N, C-alpha and C positions, 0 to 999 in steps of 0.2 A: 254268351253276351258277348254285346258285340265290343267289338279295339276302332280304336280309331289313334289317329297322329293327323297334326296340324305341317303340311310342306312346310320350307321356307317362303312358297311363296300366296301360304291361306290358303288353298284350300287339304280340304276333309281327306282323311283317304282312312275309310273302313278296311281293315285288315279281318281276315280272311281266317288265312292259314300262318300265323306267328312265323314258325320255328322257318317255310316256305320263303315269308319272306325278308327272312335275316338276309339265311344265302344267300335269292338270289339278286342283295343289295348287295352286297356282298361282291358280287364280279360285275354289277352293272361299275361296283364303286373303279375296276381298275380297266376300264371301254374306254381308249386312247380312240383319233382320228389318222391318219399314218402320214395328213399331209401335214409340212411344218407349217404349211399359211397362219401367220396373224393372229387371220379369224376363229382358226379351227385352233388351235391353242387358246385363246380366249372361249370362243366352247367348251371346252375340255376341261378348265377351270371353274366354268361357269357349271359346267353338271357332278363331276369330280366333290365340288363343296356342298351341291343338292344330294349326291346319294349319298356322303359324309353327314349330313346331318340328320337324312332320314336314319341310316344306317344308328346311331349314338340313341333318336327314337324310340327305332324300332325294343333295344338295344335296354335301354327305359322300362321299356313295357313289358316289356318280359320278365325287368327285375321285379317291377310290381306284381306280376303275376304270377312268380316264385313267391315273393313275400310274402301274397296272400292278402292285397289291398283290396279294392274297392275299385279303387280309379281307373280307367280303364278309356285314357282321353291325354295322346301328348300332345303338349303345344311345344 
């Protein structure tokens, strides 16, 4: 059964391997530019918020799957 999340930009994302996606996104949350330029700082903040949102939604999907829920999409 296919699983989906919707990112905070409105894009529907199909999840092929839920556990691998959680691990990958957990890693992405910590990526930052080494450049202290204000533009890079704002970009990093936006990307971190994006990946945190994805991480939360993936974990909600995991919790629903573990609880036996049939609902396979998180918005």
